[in-house]
C-alpha positions as CSV (number, residue, x, y, z in Angstrom):
1,X,0.0,0.0,0.0
2,X,1.2,3.5,-0.9
3,X,2.1,5.1,2.5
4,X,0.3,8.3,1.3
5,X,-3.0,6.7,0.3
6,X,-5.7,5.0,2.2
7,X,-6.8,1.9,0.3
8,X,-8.8,-0.3,2.6
9,X,-11.3,0.1,5.5
10,X,-8.8,-0.7,8.1
11,X,-6.4,2.1,7.0
12,X,-9.3,4.6,6.7
13,X,-10.5,3.8,10.2
14,X,-7.0,4.0,11.6
15,X,-6.4,7.4,10.1
16,X,-9.8,9.0,10.9
17,X,-10.5,7.3,14.2
18,X,-13.8,6.0,15.6
19,X,-17.0,8.0,15.4
20,X,-18.5,9.1,18.6
21,X,-21.6,7.5,20.1
22,X,-24.0,10.3,18.8
23,X,-22.8,10.0,15.2
24,X,-23.8,6.4,15.2
25,X,-26.9,6.6,17.4
26,X,-28.5,9.3,15.2
27,X,-29.0,6.9,12.3
28,X,-32.6,5.8,11.9
29,X,-34.2,3.1,9.8
30,X,-37.4,5.1,9.1
31,X,-38.6,8.6,8.8
32,X,-39.6,10.3,12.0
33,X,-41.6,13.6,12.5
34,X,-38.4,15.7,12.1
35,X,-37.4,14.0,8.9
36,X,-40.9,14.4,7.5
37,X,-40.9,18.1,8.4
38,X,-37.5,18.7,6.8
39,X,-38.5,17.0,3.5
40,X,-41.7,19.1,3.5
41,X,-39.6,22.2,3.6
42,X,-37.1,21.1,1.0
43,X,-37.2,22.4,-2.6
44,X,-34.0,20.6,-3.6
45,X,-32.5,17.1,-3.3
46,X,-29.4,15.5,-4.9
47,X,-29.7,11.9,-5.9
48,X,-26.6,9.6,-6.0
49,X,-26.7,6.3,-7.9
50,X,-24.4,3.9,-9.8
51,X,-24.7,1.3,-12.5
52,X,-23.8,-2.4,-12.2
53,X,-20.1,-1.6,-12.8
54,X,-20.1,0.9,-10.0
55,X,-19.9,4.0,-12.3
56,X,-21.4,6.8,-10.3
57,X,-23.8,9.6,-11.1
58,X,-25.1,12.5,-8.9
59,X,-28.1,14.5,-10.2
60,X,-30.2,17.4,-8.7
61,X,-33.9,17.4,-8.4
62,X,-35.8,20.6,-7.5
63,X,-39.3,22.0,-7.3
64,X,-41.6,23.8,-4.9
65,X,-41.0,22.9,-1.2
66,X,-42.7,19.6,-0.5
67,X,-42.4,18.2,-4.0
68,X,-41.0,15.0,-2.6
69,X,-44.0,13.1,-1.1
70,X,-43.6,11.1,2.1
71,X,-45.9,8.1,1.4
72,X,-45.1,6.5,4.7
73,X,-42.3,6.3,7.3
74,X,-40.5,3.9,4.9
75,X,-41.3,5.3,1.4
76,X,-40.6,8.5,-0.4
77,X,-41.9,9.5,-3.9
78,X,-39.9,11.9,-6.1
79,X,-41.4,13.1,-9.4
80,X,-39.2,13.1,-12.5
81,X,-39.9,16.2,-14.6
82,X,-39.0,16.8,-18.2
83,X,-35.3,17.0,-18.9
84,X,-32.7,16.2,-21.5
85,X,-33.6,12.5,-21.7
86,X,-30.2,11.3,-20.6
87,X,-32.1,9.7,-17.6
88,X,-28.8,8.6,-16.1
89,X,-30.4,7.9,-12.7
90,X,-33.2,5.8,-14.2
91,X,-30.8,3.7,-16.2
92,X,-28.6,3.2,-13.2
93,X,-31.6,2.0,-11.1
94,X,-32.4,-0.7,-13.6
95,X,-29.0,-2.2,-12.9
96,X,-28.5,-1.2,-9.2
97,X,-31.4,-0.1,-7.1
98,X,-29.3,1.5,-4.4
99,X,-29.8,5.2,-4.1
100,X,-28.6,8.0,-1.8
101,X,-30.5,11.3,-1.4
102,X,-29.3,14.6,0.2
103,X,-32.0,17.1,1.1
104,X,-31.3,20.8,1.5
105,X,-33.5,23.6,2.9
106,X,-32.6,27.2,2.1
107,X,-31.3,29.0,5.2
108,X,-30.9,25.8,7.2
109,X,-27.3,24.6,7.5
110,X,-28.1,21.0,8.4
111,X,-28.9,18.5,5.6
112,X,-30.8,15.2,5.6
113,X,-29.4,12.1,4.2
114,X,-31.6,9.2,3.1
115,X,-30.3,5.9,1.7
116,X,-32.2,3.0,0.4
117,X,-33.5,1.0,-2.5
118,X,-35.3,2.7,-5.4
119,X,-38.0,1.8,-7.9
120,X,-39.3,3.5,-11.0
121,X,-43.1,3.8,-11.0
122,X,-45.5,4.7,-13.7
123,X,-48.5,4.4,-11.4
124,X,-51.2,6.7,-12.9
125,X,-52.7,7.6,-9.6
126,X,-49.4,8.5,-8.1
127,X,-48.3,10.5,-11.1
128,X,-51.6,12.4,-11.2
129,X,-51.1,13.5,-7.6
130,X,-47.8,15.1,-8.7
131,X,-49.0,17.0,-11.7
132,X,-48.0,20.6,-12.0
133,X,-49.9,23.0,-14.3
134,X,-51.8,20.0,-15.6
135,X,-48.6,18.2,-16.6
136,X,-47.8,14.8,-15.3
137,X,-44.2,13.8,-14.3
138,X,-42.5,11.4,-16.7
139,X,-42.2,8.9,-13.8
140,X,-41.9,8.7,-10.1
141,X,-38.9,7.4,-8.2
142,X,-39.9,5.5,-5.1
143,X,-37.3,5.2,-2.4
144,X,-37.7,2.4,0.2
145,X,-35.8,3.9,3.2
146,X,-33.1,1.9,4.9
147,X,-30.9,4.6,6.5
148,X,-31.8,8.2,7.4
149,X,-30.0,10.8,9.5
150,X,-29.3,14.5,9.7
151,X,-25.9,15.7,8.7
152,X,-24.2,18.3,10.9
153,X,-23.8,21.9,9.6
154,X,-20.1,22.1,9.3
155,X,-19.9,21.9,5.5
156,X,-22.5,24.6,4.9
157,X,-21.1,26.8,7.6
158,X,-17.6,26.6,6.0
159,X,-19.0,27.3,2.6
160,X,-21.3,30.1,3.8
161,X,-23.7,28.7,1.2
162,X,-26.8,30.8,2.1
163,X,-25.0,34.1,2.5
164,X,-26.5,36.4,-0.2
165,X,-23.4,38.5,-0.2
166,X,-21.4,35.5,-1.4
167,X,-23.5,35.0,-4.6
168,X,-21.4,35.0,-7.7
169,X,-22.1,38.1,-9.8
170,X,-23.8,37.4,-13.2
171,X,-21.2,37.2,-15.9
172,X,-18.5,35.8,-13.6
173,X,-19.0,32.4,-15.2
174,X,-20.0,32.0,-18.9
175,X,-23.5,31.0,-19.8
176,X,-24.3,27.3,-20.4
177,X,-24.8,28.1,-24.1
178,X,-21.2,29.5,-24.3
179,X,-19.8,26.5,-22.3
180,X,-21.5,24.0,-24.5
181,X,-20.5,25.8,-27.7
182,X,-16.9,25.7,-26.6
183,X,-17.0,22.0,-25.5
184,X,-18.5,20.8,-28.7
185,X,-16.3,23.2,-30.8
186,X,-19.2,25.4,-31.8
187,X,-18.8,28.9,-33.4
188,X,-19.8,32.2,-31.9
189,X,-23.2,32.1,-33.5
190,X,-23.7,28.6,-32.2
191,X,-23.3,29.8,-28.6
192,X,-26.0,32.4,-29.2
193,X,-28.3,29.8,-30.7
194,X,-27.7,27.5,-27.7
195,X,-28.2,30.3,-25.2
196,X,-31.5,31.2,-26.8
197,X,-32.7,27.6,-26.9
198,X,-31.7,27.0,-23.3
199,X,-33.5,30.2,-22.1
200,X,-36.6,29.2,-24.0
201,X,-36.6,25.8,-22.3
202,X,-36.2,27.5,-18.9
203,X,-39.1,29.8,-19.6
204,X,-41.5,27.3,-21.1
205,X,-40.2,23.8,-20.5
206,X,-39.9,23.4,-16.8
207,X,-42.8,21.0,-16.7
């Protein structure tokens, strides 16, 4: 083993030490009232999945607070809205049902982590209950909860994520249209065309 790398569980544990009792005791196997309340306030969740070969993907999901439905203490339902049709998460779930979810609430520095097994549902009743502006989701991701716990606030405190004074001024980073034009070797007019198409989708294609 390279002396400067940690390559197995034993070396990781030796380096970082043992978690305290609270860090272990806080892990639940079902959603309690605090988890339910946090999810109801959350407009944003990040989903982590991997395929059968272990290749990973992490994707955001966002909508009005409470868009993730708590069906029971053991099951969550997340609508899948219109997108670019890559459906990386959905494809991964057909090979590996394991899924991790990280919920954020604006202004709250703690986050909620939910791990479990996921299924892709096309149940018409479930989808109808998640319609927005008369438009159904493409599918619903059901998560059968196995582990759930609150993550302490250190990462968000360090990042100062919710501080409005830390927002990056518009123009500091190029538009997505410009980035894509550069990455696919497009010309200047291609960047403008992409920017216009993206803005149109943002205005009229959210649902």
